N, C-alpha and C positions, 0 to 999 in steps of 0.2 A: 641712600635717600629712602625715607619711609614711604609706605604705599600711599598715604593720604597726600604727601607732597608730590609724589609722582603723578597722582591724579590731577592735582592743581596745575602742575607744570604742563601736562598734556593739554588741558583745557585752555591754559594761557596761550600756548603756541597756536592752537587752532583758531582761537578768537582773534589773535593778532594777525594771522594770515588773512582772515576774512576782512579785517579792517584795512590792511595794506592794499588788498585788491580794490576795495571801494575808493580809497584815496587815489590810487593810480588811475582810476577811471574818471576822476573829476579834475581834468587838466586845467580848466578855467576857474576852479574854485579859489576863493580868497584864502589867505594864510590861516592856518588853524588857530583857534583861540589859544590864549596863553595857558589855560588850564590843561590843554591836551599835551602835556609833556609826557615823555616816555614813562616816567615814574607814575604820573597820574593815570595814564592809560593802563599801565601794568596793574595798579591798584584796583582800577575799575574792573579789569578783566578777572583779577583774582577774586573779586567779590562775586562776579558772575559765576566763576567756577565753584565758589562755595555754595551759592544758591543752587547751581545745577546739581552738586553733590547731595545737598540736603533734600532736594526735591526728587532724587532718584533718577538721574539722567539715564536715558535708555542706552543700554549696552548692545553691541551687535549680538544677534542671536547665535547660539551655537548651531552647528550643522549636523545633520544626519549624514554621516559619511563613514567610509571604511575605517575600522580600528586598525592601528599598526600591526596587530597580530591576528587580524580577522582570518577566519577560514583555515587556520593551521591546526591540524589534528595534534592531539597531545597524548596519544597512547594507542594500544592495539595495533592492528594492521589490516590492510585490504585483503580480501580473500584471494587465494592463488589463482582463481579462475576469472577475476574481474576483467582481465585483458583478453578473455576468450570471446569468440564470436560463435553464435549458434545458428543452425538452420534446420528447418523441417520442410520437406518437399510437399508441394500442394497435393500430390497424388498419394501421400503417406508411404511412399516407397522407402523412406529412410527410417521407418518404424516410429520415430519420435524425434525430438530435438537432438542434434548431434553437433559436436564442436568441429568447426571447419579449420581453424588455425591450430593444429595439434600441438605445435611447439609450446603454446601457452600452458599446457597441462604438465609440462616437465617439472615446474615448480611445485606441483601438488603432490608429487611422489618422491620421497627421499628414502633410499635404501637404509635399512638398519645398520648395515656394515659401513656405509658412508658416514653415518652419524658417529661411528667408532673409528673414523679416519682410515677405513679400508676401502679400496676401490672396487666396488661391486655394483653393477647396474641394478636399478629397480626393475621389476618385471614390466611395468607399464612404460617406463622410459625406454626400455629395450624394444618393446612393441612399437612405440611411436617412431623410434629410429629406423626400424625395418620398413614401416609403411612410408615414411618420408623418402626413403632411399629407393624402394622397389615398388611401392604402391600396394593396392589391394587386388585380389583376383577378380577377373571379369565375370559378372553374372548379369544376364540380361534383365532389363526392367520390363516385365511383361505388360505393365500398365501403360507404357508409352504408346502414343498413337502410331499405327502402322508398323508395330513391332512384330506381329505374328503373321505367318502365312496362312493359306486357306485351311491347312491342317493343324492350326494353332501351335506351330513350332516357331521358335524365335528366329528371326532373320539375322544374318551375320552383321547387318548394319544396326541392329538393335542396341541402343545405348545402355550403359550400366546405370544403376540407380544413383551412383555416386559420381557420374560423369561431371567434370568441371569442379568437383569438390576435392577428390583425392586422385592421385596418379593411379591409372588402371593398368594392370598387368594381364596379358593374355598368355603367359608362360606357365601358369599353374597347372598341376596335374589333378584331375578330378576323377572320382569314381563313376564310371559309365555303366556299371552293372544295373540290373533291375532293382537291387536293394541300394539305391543311390545313397551314399553316405557322405557326400560333400567332397571336401578337399582332401587329397592324399598328400600332396606337397604344395604348399602355398608360398607366400613371401616371407613368412616368419622364419627366422634363423633357428637352428637347433638350440642355441643358447636361450633364445626368447621362449621357445616352447617349454623348455625345462623350467625356466623361472615362472612361467604362467601356471604351471601345474602344482607349484608349491602351495601348501596350506595357507601360509600367511598372505600370499598374493591373492588367492581366491577370496579370502575374507575381507581384505582391504578393498578390493574392487567392489564388492557388494555393500560396502559401507559408504559408498560415494553418493552424492546427490543424483537424482534420476537422470539428468541430461548427461552427466559424466559417465555414469554406469552404462547408459544406452550406447554412448560413443565407444567405450571400450569393448562392450559385447559385440557391436557391429564390426569393429576392427578385427577381433578374434575370429568371428564367424567367417569373414571374407578374406582372412589372411593366413590363418593357422590351420593345421590339420584338424580333421574331425575328432581325432583322439583328444586334442586339447579343447576344442570348442564344445564338445559334448559335456565336459565338466561344468562349464558355465551355463549351457542350455538346460541341463538337467537340474541344476540347483535353482535356476529361475523357475522351472516347472514345479519343483517342490515348493517353492515360495508361493506360487499361485494355486497350490492345492492339487496339482496334477501329478500322476505317476511319471517317473523319469522314462525317457525313451531307451530302447535297447541300444547299447553301445555299438558303434561301428567296429571297434576293436575289442572283441570279447576277451582278449588276453590281458587287456590293461584294466586294472582295478584301482580306482581312485579312493583314497582314504580321506573322507571329509573331516574337517577340523574338529578336534576334540577340545573345544574351549567353551567357556560359558561366561558371558558378560553379565547375565542376570541370574544369580543363584535362585533356585526354587524357594529356598527358605529365607529370602531376603527380608529383613525387618523394615517394612515400609514406614516412612514418617507419617505422623498423624495429621491428615488434612481433612478430617471429617467435617469440619466447619468451614472449609474453604480457606483456612488461614494456616500458613506454615508455622510450625512450632519448633523452630530451632534445628531442623535437620542441617547437618554440615556436609552432606554428601554433595560433591560437585561433579558435574559431567560435562563432557565436551561433545555436544550433539548439534545436529541441524536444528534451526529454529523455525518450527519445531521439527523433530525427527520425522522423516518421511515414512519410515517403516521400522517395525520391530518384529523380527522373524525368529521364532523359537523352534529349533529342530531337536530331535532326541540327542544329537551329538553336540550341538553348539547353538549359539544365539548370535544373530547379526542385527546391528542397529546402525542406521544412517548416522554418520558422525561428521561434526564440524566443531571448530574451536570457538566457544563463546568468548574466550578471553580477547578475541580480536576486536570486540566492540567496547570493552570496558574503558571508559574515559577517552575514547577515540574522538568523539564529537562533543566537545564540552558545551557547545551552544544549544544542544537539544536537552530540554528539561521536561519533567513530568508534571502535568496539571493533575492534581489528585484531590480527593475529598479530604476534608478535615475530620478530626475525631481520633479516637483511640486506635482504630484500625484503618488507616488511610488506604484508599483504593485508587489505582491509576485510572484516569479517565481519557486523557488525550495528551498529545505532545505539544509543546510550545517551543519557540525558537528565539534566542537572544540575537538582536541586531546591534546592540550597543551596551556597553558596561561602563561603570565609573572609571575616570572622573566625569565623563559625560552622563546624561540621564540613562538609566537602565531601560532599554526599549525591548519589549517582549511582544511577539505576535503569535497568534494562533487562529484556529477556525472559529468563526462566530457560532456555528451550530453546537460547538462544544460547551457553550456558556449558558445552557439551559438545563433545568433539573426538574424531575417529577417529585411533587410533594402533595401531602394530604392537607386536610383542614387544620391540622396542628402544626403545619409548616415543617413537617418531618420528612426528610428525604426517603423516598420509597423506590422500588424497582420501576424502571420505565415501562414495563409491561402493564403497569397500573394506568398509564396514560395513553394506552393504545386500545380503546374499547372495541374497535371494529375489526381487529386483526386476529389471525388464527393463534398468535402467541399471547394474546391478551390475558391478563390475570386480574382484571379489574373487579371480578366478582369475589376474589379472595380478600375478605375484609381484614383477616389477620395480617395479610401482607400489605394491603393497600390502605386500609382505613376508609374514611369517608371523603367523598368529593375530591378525588385526586386531580391535580392540574399541573401544567407545565409552567414553571417560574423562571425568571431570569436569575442566574447565579450571582452571588456577591462574594466578597472576601470571607464571609462567615461560612460559606459552603465549601470553598476550594482554596488551595494554596499551591505554590509552585516549588518543586524540589529540583535543584540542579546537582549534578554529580551522580545522579541515579543511574544504576546499571541493571540491578535486579529489583524490580518493583515488589511491593508488599511489605511484609513485616520482618524479613530477614535482616539482622543488624549488619552494620558495615564490617564488623570483625569477621563475619562469616562470608559475606559477599565479596570481600576483597576491595571494596570501594575506598578510594583514598580520601574522599571528602563528600559530604552532603551539605548543601547550602539551602536553607529554607528561606523563601521570599514570600512573606505575607502580601496578599493582594489588597490594595487600597481602593482600586476602581477598575471596572471592566467597561471598555467602550467598544460597542459593536458598530460596524460600518452602517451608516444610516440607510443604505439601500438594501441591507439584508432583510429579506421578507420572511416573516414568521407565520403567515396565514396558512390555512389549510391547503395542503398539496404543494406548498412552496418550499421554504427551507433552502438547502444547498443548491437545488436546481435553478433557483432564481438568481444565483450569482452573488457577488460581493460578500462571499463567505469568509470574512476576516474580522478579527477583533484585536484590540491591544489591551495589555494588562499593565496598569500602573502599580508598582510594587514598592514596598518598604525595603530599600536596598542597603540599609545600614550595615548588614552583615558582610557585604562585599565592598564597602566603600574603600577600604584600605587593603583588601585581600584579593581583588579580582586578578591582579597581575601575579601574585605569588601562588595562587591556586591554578594559574593558567586557564582561567575561565574566559577563554577567547570567544567573542561573538563570531557569527558567520559573516562573510563579505556580502555586500549589497549587489544586486544584479544590475548590470549595464550592458549595452550592446557591444561595447568594446571587449568585453570578457568572453563573448561567445566564440566558440570554434566553428569553423566552416564544416559543411557536410553533415553526416549522421551525428545526431546528438544523443549522448548517453548520460546518465546521472546515477546517483546513489540515493536510495530511500532508507531511512533508519527510524526506528521507533519501537514501540511495544504493542503486542496484542494482549487482550485480556485473556487470562487462562480460562479454559472451560471449567465448569464446576467439578469439584473433586468427585462427587458422587456420580456425575455423568461419565468421567473417565473410568471410575471403578466399575460401572455397569457395562459400558460399551467398549472400552479399550484398556483392559486391565494391564496389558503389556507396557503401557505408558506410565504406570504408577511410579516406578523408580525414577522416571525422568520428569516428574511433575514440576519440579523447581525450574526446569528449563523453559517452561511456558512463561515464566515471569521475567526472563532475561531479554535484554535489547538485542536486536539483530539488524543486519543491513542487507540490502538487495541491490543488484545492478539493474538499472532500468533503461529501456529504449524509449526515448522521448519522440512522440509522433503526433500526428493529427488526431484531434478528438473525433472519433468515428466508431460507430457500432461495428462489431465483427463482420467480416466478409467471408471468412474461411470456416469450413467445418472442421473444428478442432479434433473430432473423433475419427472421421473417415478420410480427411484430406479433401481437397477440391473446394470449390466455391459454394456458398449457400445458395439455394434456389430462391429464397425469399428473405434476403437480408433486411433488417430494419435500418432506419436512418434517423434515430431519435435526436433530440435537442441537447446541445451543450452550450452553456451561457457564455457571454463575452468574458474576457479577462481570465480565462482558464487555460491550462496547459495539461496535456495528457501523456501518460507513460504506461508501459507494460513491463513486467518482469521479463528480462531478456530471455529467460528459459521458459516463460509462460507457465511455470510450475509453482506459482504462489497466488494467493488471493487475499487482499487485506481485509481484515475483519475488525471486530469490536476492539476499540482501544487505539487503533492506528491513526485516527483523525488528527489533523494538525501536524503530522510528521512531515519534515521537510524533504523536498526533492532537491538534491544538492548536485552542482555541476562544477567540474574543475575549470579554473580560469585558463584562458587561452595563453596568456603570457606569463602567468604565475601558476603552473600546474600543481604546485604543492598546496594551493589554497582552493577552498570551495566557496562558491556563492550560492545563495538560496534562489532557486528558480521558482519554487512554489511551495505551498503547504497543502497537505491532503484535505480535500473537501468532501468528495463522495465517490462511491462506486455504484454500479447498477447491477450488482450481483456477480457471482462467479459462474463459470461454466460447470465446474466439477468441485464439489466439496463433500468428501466422504471421510468419516472418522470412525473406525471400529474394526472388528474382526473381519478377516477376509477368508476364513476357513471355518468349517463346521465345528471343528474341535477347539476353536478359539485359542490357537497357539501362535497365530500370525495376525498382526494388526497393521493398519495403514492409515496415515493421514494424507489423503490425496487432494491436492489443491491445484486447480488449473483454471486459467482465465484468459480468454481473448478479449474480454471487456476491458477497456482502458480504465486506469485509476485517474481521477480528475483532480487537479490541484488548482488552487487559487493562484494566479500569476502575480507574484509579489511586486514586480516592477510597476504594474499598473496602479498600485495603491500606496507607493512610498510617499507621494506628496501628502496624502491623507494621514498616513502614519506619523510623519514628521510633525504635522500640524497639531496632533493630539498631545505631543510632548513639547510644544512651543519651540520646535527646531526648524531651521531652514533646510530645504532640500532642493538641489539644483536638478531640474528636469533634464534628462539626457535626450535632447533632440526632439523632433516632432512625435506626436502620439503614435505609439505602436499600434498598427491595425488590429493586432490580437486583443487589445484592450477594449475595443468597441465592436468587434465582429463576432457574432455567435457562429456556431457550427451545427450542422444537422438541420432537420426539418421540424420546426416546433409543432407542426400539425400531425407528425407521424407518432401518434400516441393513442392510448386507449382504444386500440383496434379490437373490436369484438371477434373478428375473424382471424386473429393473429395465429402464428404458428410457433412451434418449439424448435430449439436447437438440439440436435442429437448430442448427448454428453455423457451417457452412462453405458456400462457394459451391456445392459439389456436393450439398448438402443441399436445394437448392431443388426438386429433382425429387420426384415423389410418393413417399411412404413414411412421412412424419411421424415421430412419436416411436417409432422402431423399438426392439425388444427386443434387449438385448445377448445375444451367443452365448458361452456358456462350456461346457467349456474350449476353448482354441484353441492352436495352435502358431504360434510366430513366432520366427524366427532360431534354430531348433533348440532352443527351449525351450517348455515347456508352461505355460500360464497359466490360472488359474481365477478371475481377477479383473481389474478395470480396471487399466491400467498407465500410467505416465508414460514418454514416449519420450525417448531420448537420441540426439543426432546430433552426431558430432564433438566429444563432450565437453560439449555444451550440452543441458540438460534443458528440454524444453517443459513449462510448468506447466499442462498440460491432461490430465486423466485420460480415457483412451479405451478403447473396446472395439470388436470387430467386430460388425456387425449383419446380415451377409448370408452365406449359404453360399458356398463356393468349390469349384471343380472338383478342387483338389488336397487329398488327405487323407493323414493319417499315423495309422495305427492307428484309422481311422474318425473321426478328429477333423480339423476344418478346419485346414489349414496355409496360412498367408498369407505371401506373399513380402515381402521388405524393399523398400519403395518410399518415396518422399517423402511426408510426412504430408499434404500438400495435394493429392496426386495420387489418381487413382482407377483402377479397372479396368473393363473392358467387361462388360456383361451378356451371358451366352451367348445369350439370346433377347431382342432389343430390344423385342419385342412383349409380353413377360411381365415385369412390374416385379419379380416375386419370383423370377425365374430366378437360378441361381447365377452368381457372378462367374467370369470367365475368369482362370485363374491366371497367364496369360502377360502380363507387363507390357508386352511389345512388340506385343500384339494391337492392331489398328486397327479402330475403329468410329466411328459417328456420335457427335459430342460429347454428344448428348442421351441416349446409351446408356451413358455413363460414370457410375459410382456410387462413392461413397467407400468405402474399406476400413475405416477406423477413425473413430469418431465420439465426441463428448463424452458421457461418462457423467454421469448425474444424481448428486446427492450421496448417495443411498441405495444406490448400487451397491456390490458388494463391491470392496474395494481402494481406494475413494475415502476419503481421510482428511484430517483437518485437519493440514496440515504447516506448520511454521514455516519461513520462508524465510530461511535462514542463508546467509552468504557462503561462498564456496568450494564451492558446489554442495551444501551440506549441508542440503538440503531433506528428506532421508530419515533424519535422525539417529535418530529413534525407531522408524521402521519396521524398522530393521535390528538392534535390540537384542533378541537372543533370550534373553539371560541377565541383562538389566538392565545397570546402569552399574557398571563396576568402578572403584573409587577409585584414582586415580593413586598409584603408589608403595606400594600395599599389596596384600596377597593376599586382600582381603575378597571375600566372595561378593556378587555383584550384588544390588541391591534386589529385582529381579524373581525371584530364584532362591529366596527364602525365603518360604514361605507363613506367614501369621500364625498359623493354627491349628496348624501343625506345629512351633511353637517356643515353647511356653509360653502359647499362647492369649491371655488377657486382658492379661497382663503385657506381652507384646510389642506388643499393640494400643495400650496406653497409652504405651509407650516410643516407638513410631513415630507416635502420635497418628492412628491410622486408626480407622475405624468399629469399635465404637460411640463412639469418642472424636472430638473435633473441636477446632479452635482458634478462640478468640474474636477480636475485632477487634484486640486487642493481641498476639495470637500465643500466648496461654496455652492449655494443653490441659485439657479436662475432658469429662465425659460429655455426649452429646447430650441435650437437655432437651425435655419435652413443652411445647407451646404451649397457650394458652387454647383453641384450636380442636382440640386433641388431635392436632396434627401434631408430628412430631419435627424439631427444628431446633437449630442451634448458638446458644447464648445470646450476646448482645452482649458481656457480661462474664462470664467464668467465675466461679462462686461460690467463695469462699475456703474 
């Protein structure tokens, strides 16, 4: 039967059933007229069917629902440590984050001999086996309350630093001489000690991410003899620029590895313009590498395998600029693919762009006139009258299948496919606020992208271009929630790396590659702990987080998302289908990192480090709160899963805890270890010939450090009676004018020489309630300040319209404009309809789930 006849037949049956019901209800009706024969009725109904077809009878809407293959990864692999749990004691007695379920690390270390099908234990596997069986040696935690007697000797009842984490052994033999050298005989077997002393073991241990390296070092220090632990301790001291300690066993001489990962005469690829020019060198490194340590005998680089993310998450695509040299800006996520409509979601703040009068895209620093990183005065870079515009499909496009962003071709990157999706329309959530000081902190930071999907109409399945699964309450697991974040960071400018961290030049391509992070999902809350010293902060902030958001932190706390990460999904494994991921949220903003340093860590510039730490949560737009609105934009039906989730309407934190002029800093740098604690910020201050009355982000060679900072100490140089600070490296400090007075002013001369213990930091990390600290979306191209620089709102591209922030609701017709823009006292329900805010049974005002008709 042809399709048209099937359609007629279906309509015929439906109309006949309606007519039969009417006839059966009319029991006392007279007999039907003669013309109502079955044939006549059929002909009449067929005519009705033809009319219905010709008039375009309404078909049931398609649904926004899980694709049959949703959330299934298509390549790569999870990191070996994704099933690990980490812990750092509040009193800092564990040194840093340590892995508590040691068995999880066994998969991270495979003996070379085992790869060759010979049965030989890896040194770390052997160490873990010993510790799990016999524990670690008892050492008292002197910082525990009531641990010391009146003579400051540890009491027998004093707990170990690792009590409750690892099994504790009190059978170890320790050196009790005056030249205490630690453990003579610990819980490490002779076989383990021998394996740990091998060159290849030492090098592989130091190539691990920080939390794994710290765990192994702690186990060796508290389990093995000092002869073995000295090898690792001394190498760590050399890495930090300190001379090695005298060995406890002078008869044992360790030969450090004679290998070189980075030859001195390496021919670096040409990145002079920030564009890669066909280098085909591939590396397997951490994203990005935490450290590059060059010694006379060898070089050690933190290593991880980037291949693990290539084509692993096919639903994550790159929103990039158009033109001859496209630049990654943000991540976007596929929720649906053909044969249904292609549904793409991302962060609303990613859909704005800085342009000049000629409507030419320019760096976002041109649109941040009042910030320390502003470049608005550079006419060559910015042109005239720069403003922030709404993006269109002429400005950006979407590329799926991307793994290594930038200009590297597929043949070199190893990508199996690249699918370009031109953008036809960008729709931002109507409640996303672009006025001055708003942006992501106002919430509703979500947009949808309508694309030309002809390129995947018949290929989505063969390419395995799976969308991610939709979030529902039934998919959530009980207890502690963890997830995976994946995306791309914008690489630092090549000239910045060349000037500040030359050891990273051979690894520069790695900055363009996708990476993934295990995340702890938790309450949106400002940090309570002192990440540097341990313990609780004395003056924690409690700043605001908008409704319909979810927060997460890197489970190791050793990363901080920066430029280019916005829009990246927070993905969670389903409860009943653990091989599938659903999208919990999309990255909206961060409020700055605790620590972000990038550069040389020794005077000879042979050792470099990229140190990222953050107790500040990353904040994601909670996708489940916006699925009705998303579906409506594509004319799809979406079945709401039960009552409104309280997280969709309840904010967190105190909206009044902001702009505190008497705010304090969070200790976060090496120079902060000296007395002073949570010092108060000093405002106003002069820096680089400008006056600032708030915390600032610092720019160096075109690279913006994602840490808000303020000065906390007076200085000898003044300008109009205001402290005037010199331009120095952010990790450097200045000398106290009086080393005996901790509160004496700083010497303004950067060349002044003093005892290292008299050096103090100039700028320190602001807490979230300080003036100037804001929730910034981390957009590519340095656009982390897009909304801080909008003084007159967003000007619509190609029109002369007044910016949204320039028209006050009360000044233009009052209630009529409020309803038109759907702002207070109006609101939008879960499907996006606008109506008045309604009173709840508890006499609170809230937006209804469904607006009354």
